[in-house]
C-alpha positions as CSV (number, residue, x, y, z in Angstrom):
1,X,-1.6,18.0,-27.6
2,X,2.1,16.8,-25.8
3,X,5.1,16.7,-28.3
4,X,7.8,14.5,-27.4
5,X,11.5,15.2,-28.1
6,X,13.5,13.1,-30.2
7,X,13.9,9.2,-29.0
8,X,11.7,10.1,-25.7
9,X,9.1,7.9,-27.2
10,X,10.9,4.4,-26.1
11,X,9.3,4.0,-23.1
12,X,5.7,4.5,-24.3
13,X,6.9,1.5,-27.0
14,X,7.4,-0.5,-23.6
15,X,3.9,0.5,-23.3
16,X,5.2,2.4,-19.5
17,X,2.1,5.1,-18.2
18,X,4.4,7.8,-17.5
19,X,5.3,10.9,-19.4
20,X,8.1,12.9,-17.4
21,X,8.2,16.6,-18.0
22,X,11.8,16.2,-19.1
23,X,10.8,14.1,-22.2
24,X,8.2,16.9,-23.5
25,X,9.5,19.0,-26.1
26,X,6.1,21.3,-26.2
27,X,2.5,21.5,-25.3
28,X,-0.1,22.8,-27.7
29,X,-3.8,23.3,-27.9
30,X,-3.5,24.9,-24.2
31,X,-4.9,21.9,-21.9
32,X,-6.0,22.1,-18.2
33,X,-5.1,19.4,-15.8
34,X,-6.7,16.3,-16.4
35,X,-7.6,16.9,-20.0
36,X,-6.8,14.0,-22.5
37,X,-4.1,14.8,-24.7
38,X,-2.7,13.2,-27.6
39,X,1.0,11.9,-27.1
40,X,2.7,12.2,-30.0
41,X,6.7,11.8,-31.0
42,X,8.9,14.0,-33.8
43,X,7.6,12.0,-36.7
44,X,3.8,13.4,-35.7
45,X,3.0,9.4,-34.8
46,X,0.2,9.3,-32.2
47,X,1.0,7.0,-29.4
48,X,-0.8,7.5,-26.8
49,X,-4.1,9.2,-24.9
50,X,-2.9,10.3,-21.6
51,X,-4.4,12.7,-18.4
52,X,-2.2,16.2,-18.6
53,X,-0.6,17.3,-15.2
54,X,0.9,20.4,-15.8
55,X,2.5,20.9,-12.3
56,X,3.7,17.4,-12.2
57,X,7.1,16.1,-12.9
58,X,4.6,13.2,-14.4
59,X,3.6,15.7,-16.9
60,X,1.0,13.2,-18.4
61,X,-0.2,9.3,-17.2
62,X,-1.5,7.3,-20.3
63,X,-5.1,6.6,-20.3
64,X,-4.6,4.0,-23.7
65,X,-2.2,3.3,-26.2
66,X,-5.2,3.1,-28.6
67,X,-5.0,6.6,-30.1
68,X,-8.4,5.8,-31.4
69,X,-10.0,4.8,-27.8
70,X,-12.6,7.8,-26.2
71,X,-11.8,8.9,-22.8
72,X,-15.3,9.4,-21.8
73,X,-17.2,8.1,-18.8
74,X,-18.0,4.8,-20.8
75,X,-14.4,4.3,-20.7
76,X,-13.9,4.6,-16.7
77,X,-16.8,2.5,-16.6
78,X,-15.7,-0.2,-18.4
79,X,-12.3,0.1,-16.7
80,X,-13.6,-0.4,-13.6
81,X,-15.7,-2.9,-14.3
82,X,-12.6,-5.2,-15.8
83,X,-10.9,-4.2,-12.4
84,X,-13.8,-5.8,-10.3
85,X,-13.8,-8.8,-12.5
86,X,-10.1,-9.5,-11.8
87,X,-10.8,-9.2,-7.9
88,X,-14.3,-11.3,-8.0
89,X,-12.4,-14.1,-9.3
90,X,-9.4,-13.9,-6.7
91,X,-9.6,-17.1,-3.8
92,X,-9.2,-14.4,-1.1
93,X,-12.3,-13.0,-2.1
94,X,-14.0,-16.0,-0.7
95,X,-12.3,-15.5,2.7
96,X,-12.8,-11.8,3.1
97,X,-15.5,-9.1,2.6
98,X,-12.6,-6.3,2.4
99,X,-10.6,-5.8,-1.0
100,X,-8.7,-3.5,-3.1
101,X,-10.6,-3.0,-5.8
102,X,-8.5,-0.9,-7.7
103,X,-5.0,-0.4,-8.0
104,X,-4.3,2.8,-10.1
105,X,-1.7,2.4,-12.9
106,X,-1.8,-1.1,-12.7
107,X,-5.5,-1.3,-13.7
108,X,-5.3,0.8,-16.5
109,X,-6.7,3.7,-13.8
110,X,-3.9,6.1,-13.0
111,X,-3.9,7.9,-9.8
112,X,-6.8,6.0,-8.7
113,X,-6.7,3.7,-5.5
114,X,-10.5,2.4,-4.3
115,X,-10.5,-0.2,-1.3
116,X,-13.5,-1.8,0.0
117,X,-14.5,-2.5,3.7
118,X,-17.8,-4.5,3.5
119,X,-20.5,-1.7,2.6
120,X,-18.1,1.0,2.2
121,X,-15.8,2.0,-0.1
122,X,-12.6,3.9,0.1
123,X,-11.6,6.3,-3.1
124,X,-8.2,7.9,-3.5
125,X,-8.1,10.6,-6.1
126,X,-4.4,11.0,-6.6
127,X,-3.8,12.6,-9.8
128,X,-5.2,15.3,-12.3
129,X,-6.7,13.1,-14.9
130,X,-9.0,11.0,-12.2
131,X,-9.5,14.7,-10.6
132,X,-11.0,15.5,-13.7
133,X,-13.3,12.3,-14.1
134,X,-14.2,12.2,-10.4
135,X,-18.4,12.3,-10.8
136,X,-18.1,9.9,-13.4
137,X,-15.8,7.4,-11.2
138,X,-17.9,7.9,-8.3
139,X,-21.1,7.0,-10.4
140,X,-19.8,3.9,-11.7
141,X,-18.2,2.5,-8.3
142,X,-21.8,3.3,-6.7
143,X,-23.6,1.3,-9.9
144,X,-21.3,-1.5,-10.1
145,X,-20.5,-2.3,-6.5
146,X,-23.9,-1.3,-5.2
147,X,-22.1,0.1,-2.1
148,X,-23.8,3.3,-1.4
149,X,-21.6,5.0,1.1
150,X,-18.1,6.1,-0.5
151,X,-15.9,7.8,1.4
152,X,-13.0,9.8,-0.1
153,X,-9.5,9.9,1.4
154,X,-7.8,12.4,-0.9
155,X,-5.7,13.5,1.5
156,X,-2.2,12.0,0.4
157,X,0.9,14.0,0.0
158,X,1.3,13.4,-3.8
159,X,-1.8,15.3,-4.7
160,X,0.4,18.6,-3.6
161,X,2.8,17.5,-6.5
162,X,-0.4,17.5,-8.9
163,X,-1.2,21.0,-7.8
164,X,-4.3,19.4,-6.1
165,X,-5.8,20.5,-2.7
166,X,-6.3,17.2,0.0
167,X,-10.1,16.5,0.3
168,X,-12.0,13.8,2.2
169,X,-15.5,13.1,3.3
170,X,-18.5,11.4,2.6
171,X,-18.9,11.6,-1.7
172,X,-21.8,9.1,-1.6
173,X,-24.0,8.0,1.1
174,X,-23.4,8.7,4.6
175,X,-23.5,6.3,7.6
176,X,-21.0,5.6,10.8
177,X,-17.8,4.7,8.6
178,X,-15.2,5.5,11.7
179,X,-15.3,1.5,13.1
180,X,-16.6,-0.3,10.0
181,X,-16.4,-4.0,10.8
182,X,-14.7,-6.2,8.2
183,X,-14.1,-10.1,8.4
184,X,-10.3,-11.8,7.3
185,X,-9.8,-15.4,7.0
186,X,-12.5,-15.6,10.0
187,X,-11.2,-12.8,12.1
188,X,-13.1,-9.4,12.9
189,X,-11.1,-6.5,12.7
190,X,-12.4,-2.7,12.6
191,X,-11.8,-0.2,10.2
192,X,-11.0,3.6,10.5
193,X,-12.1,5.1,7.2
194,X,-11.9,8.3,8.0
195,X,-8.8,8.8,10.4
196,X,-6.5,5.8,9.7
197,X,-3.8,5.3,7.9
198,X,-4.2,5.2,4.1
199,X,-7.4,4.1,3.5
200,X,-7.7,2.7,7.1
201,X,-6.3,-0.9,7.1
202,X,-3.6,-2.5,5.3
203,X,-5.1,-5.0,2.8
204,X,-1.8,-5.5,0.8
205,X,-0.5,-7.4,3.8
206,X,-3.8,-10.1,4.0
207,X,-1.5,-13.2,2.7
208,X,1.4,-11.9,4.9
209,X,-0.9,-11.9,8.3
210,X,-1.9,-15.4,7.6
211,X,1.7,-16.5,7.0
212,X,2.3,-15.1,10.4
213,X,-0.2,-16.7,12.0
214,X,0.8,-19.9,10.6
215,X,4.0,-19.4,11.9
216,X,3.2,-18.2,15.6
217,X,2.4,-21.3,17.3
218,X,4.3,-21.6,20.1
219,X,5.8,-18.6,20.1
220,X,7.1,-15.5,21.4
221,X,6.1,-12.7,19.1
222,X,7.2,-9.0,19.1
223,X,4.8,-7.1,16.8
224,X,7.1,-3.9,16.1
225,X,4.7,-1.3,14.6
226,X,1.0,-3.1,15.5
227,X,-1.2,0.1,14.1
228,X,-4.2,-2.1,14.6
229,X,-3.2,-5.5,15.7
230,X,-3.5,-6.9,12.1
231,X,-0.2,-9.2,12.9
232,X,-0.6,-9.5,16.5
233,X,-4.0,-10.5,16.5
234,X,-3.1,-13.1,13.6
235,X,-0.4,-14.2,15.6
236,X,-2.8,-15.2,18.7
237,X,-5.0,-16.7,16.6
238,X,-2.1,-19.1,15.5
239,X,-1.4,-19.9,19.2
240,X,1.5,-17.5,19.7
241,X,2.6,-18.2,23.6
242,X,2.7,-14.2,24.2
243,X,2.9,-11.3,21.8
244,X,4.1,-7.9,22.7
245,X,2.6,-5.2,20.4
246,X,4.1,-1.3,19.9
247,X,2.4,1.5,18.8
248,X,3.0,5.3,18.7
249,X,-0.4,6.1,17.8
250,X,-2.8,6.2,20.8
251,X,-6.0,6.1,18.4
252,X,-4.7,3.2,16.7
253,X,-4.3,1.3,20.0
254,X,-7.4,2.2,20.9
255,X,-8.8,0.7,17.4
256,X,-6.3,-2.9,17.8
257,X,-7.6,-3.2,21.4
258,X,-11.3,-3.1,20.1
259,X,-10.0,-5.7,17.7
260,X,-8.6,-7.6,20.0
261,X,-11.8,-7.8,22.1
262,X,-14.2,-8.5,18.6
263,X,-12.2,-11.9,18.3
264,X,-11.8,-15.2,20.7
265,X,-8.3,-14.9,21.1
266,X,-6.8,-14.9,24.6
267,X,-6.4,-11.2,25.8
268,X,-4.0,-12.1,28.6
269,X,-1.6,-12.9,26.3
270,X,-0.7,-9.6,24.9
271,X,0.7,-6.7,25.5
272,X,0.2,-3.5,23.6
273,X,2.5,-0.8,24.1
274,X,2.5,2.8,23.4
275,X,5.6,4.3,22.8
276,X,8.2,4.6,19.9
277,X,9.4,1.8,18.3
278,X,12.8,3.0,17.6
279,X,13.2,3.8,21.7
280,X,11.1,0.5,22.9
281,X,12.9,-2.0,20.8
282,X,16.3,-0.5,22.3
283,X,14.7,-1.0,26.0
284,X,13.9,-4.4,25.2
285,X,17.4,-5.0,23.9
286,X,19.1,-3.3,26.9
287,X,16.9,-5.5,29.5
288,X,17.4,-8.3,27.6
289,X,14.3,-9.7,26.6
290,X,14.4,-12.3,24.1
291,X,11.7,-13.4,21.0
292,X,11.0,-16.3,18.8
293,X,9.5,-14.0,15.9
294,X,9.8,-10.8,15.2
295,X,6.8,-8.8,12.7
296,X,8.7,-5.4,11.6
297,X,6.1,-3.6,9.2
298,X,7.0,0.5,9.6
299,X,5.1,3.3,8.0
300,X,6.7,4.3,4.5
301,X,10.2,5.8,5.3
302,X,11.0,6.6,1.9
303,X,7.9,7.8,0.1
304,X,10.6,9.3,-2.6
305,X,14.2,8.2,-3.7
306,X,15.3,11.6,-2.0
307,X,14.5,10.6,1.0
308,X,16.0,6.5,0.1
309,X,19.5,7.7,2.7
310,X,17.7,8.4,5.6
311,X,15.1,5.6,5.2
312,X,18.1,3.3,4.5
313,X,19.3,4.2,8.3
314,X,16.2,3.9,9.5
315,X,15.4,0.4,8.2
316,X,19.0,-1.2,9.1
317,X,18.4,0.7,12.9
318,X,15.3,-1.7,13.5
319,X,16.1,-4.6,12.0
320,X,19.5,-4.8,13.6
321,X,17.7,-4.4,16.8
322,X,14.9,-7.3,15.9
323,X,18.1,-9.8,15.2
324,X,19.4,-8.7,18.8
325,X,16.0,-9.4,20.3
326,X,15.8,-12.7,18.3
327,X,16.8,-16.2,19.9
328,X,18.9,-18.4,17.5
329,X,16.4,-20.1,15.7
330,X,13.9,-17.2,15.5
331,X,12.5,-16.3,12.5
332,X,12.2,-12.0,11.5
333,X,9.2,-11.1,9.4
334,X,10.5,-7.9,7.6
335,X,8.8,-5.5,5.4
336,X,9.0,-2.3,3.3
337,X,6.8,0.0,1.9
338,X,8.6,2.5,0.4
339,X,8.8,2.9,-3.0
340,X,11.9,4.4,-3.1
341,X,13.6,1.2,-1.7
342,X,13.8,-1.5,-3.9
343,X,14.1,-5.5,-2.9
344,X,17.7,-5.2,-3.6
345,X,18.0,-2.6,-1.8
346,X,16.0,-3.5,1.1
347,X,17.9,-7.2,1.4
348,X,20.9,-5.4,1.2
349,X,20.0,-3.1,4.6
350,X,18.8,-6.5,6.4
351,X,22.1,-8.4,5.4
352,X,24.4,-5.1,6.9
353,X,21.4,-5.5,10.1
354,X,22.6,-8.9,10.7
355,X,26.0,-8.6,10.1
356,X,26.3,-5.5,12.7
357,X,24.3,-7.6,15.0
358,X,26.5,-10.6,14.5
359,X,23.7,-12.3,13.6
360,X,24.3,-15.4,11.1
361,X,20.9,-15.5,9.0
362,X,19.0,-16.8,5.9
363,X,16.1,-15.8,3.7
364,X,13.8,-18.4,3.9
365,X,10.7,-16.7,2.4
366,X,9.7,-13.6,0.3
367,X,6.7,-11.3,1.1
368,X,4.7,-9.2,-1.8
369,X,1.3,-7.7,-1.7
370,X,-1.4,-9.7,-1.8
371,X,-3.2,-10.3,-5.4
372,X,-5.8,-7.8,-5.2
373,X,-2.9,-5.2,-5.9
374,X,-1.3,-6.6,-8.9
375,X,1.6,-5.2,-10.7
376,X,1.6,-4.7,-14.2
377,X,4.3,-6.0,-16.1
378,X,4.8,-3.2,-18.0
379,X,5.0,-0.8,-14.5
380,X,7.7,-2.2,-12.0
381,X,6.6,1.0,-10.0
382,X,3.9,-1.0,-8.8
383,X,5.8,-3.2,-7.3
384,X,6.1,-0.9,-4.1
385,X,5.7,-3.4,-0.9
386,X,8.5,-6.2,-0.3
387,X,9.3,-8.4,2.6
388,X,11.4,-11.4,3.6
389,X,11.4,-14.2,6.1
390,X,14.6,-14.6,7.9
391,X,15.9,-17.4,9.7
392,X,18.7,-16.7,12.6
393,X,20.9,-19.3,12.7
């Protein structure tokens, strides 16, 4: 049982699912990592049942605000059913066989991320609570989705904060999943669920790739961090006259070339460049290259608030370079997936980059994660992806 310090139940009144170590007065009954514990205030009132995590600064993550609700295998099955029903109703479900099925706290399952790539599920168990219920969760996922193959990618850094060792590999079924084929709005992509970044593909950018596709006609396009070619191939499909796509990872570029070959687009219009994006953007600037549309979707520069200062410098550098490379009338689609950089700070960074580049620019659209990555109103931390479409005047 967790006993809170006086007044520290305020976040629970707002139904925020995290209880930090500094809010805890004492812990009784000697719970183990992942055990479901009652959370009580100084008056003895029970506010929630939560997963205990003795190694983490987030000392407990709320399962339910109903103290009478049992946390058992049926609880997880019901939560998974509810999350699946939300996805089945989304318009994107008609256009893709790849979808985020469970988005952690925002689906009432803190620490659990599940993505579906055709007939393969990729699951991440990132907190002590879901680790404790791992087998019942896997059983429910297999039963409710009909996917016999489930690959676990519990290899994120956040597991260390929970006192958990990294783990990856097939946990249900087995198949050649290093190149799992998916379809997204009529385009074919291959997903490396075993070695790719995160769970293998950036499903959160699905609708934003579509938007770039719609904007690309007749434009020369720069894709600064192309990964496996999602934005670049969408730009080609949208009628781009030329695409320069930069990626520092050779294995990712190999998949990008396979993705290119899997689609009926003009491969002669794209140049894949194996290089550090910062260095190559500078080289392009130095030789006077110019583009009509630039896409910047870099990896996470600031996983936590502690890295924000360095991340802000990196975001400013790449955006400044992009403004230098844009023709007047050009568009910049720029993104940050760093949880430590909020939308206001990101806009400020991009504004500073435009100022230093001597570019007059204005926001014409804002980007967020796709609808299969919902954000619970009481959990704003779930809104990690933010993006701007900026017009250079």
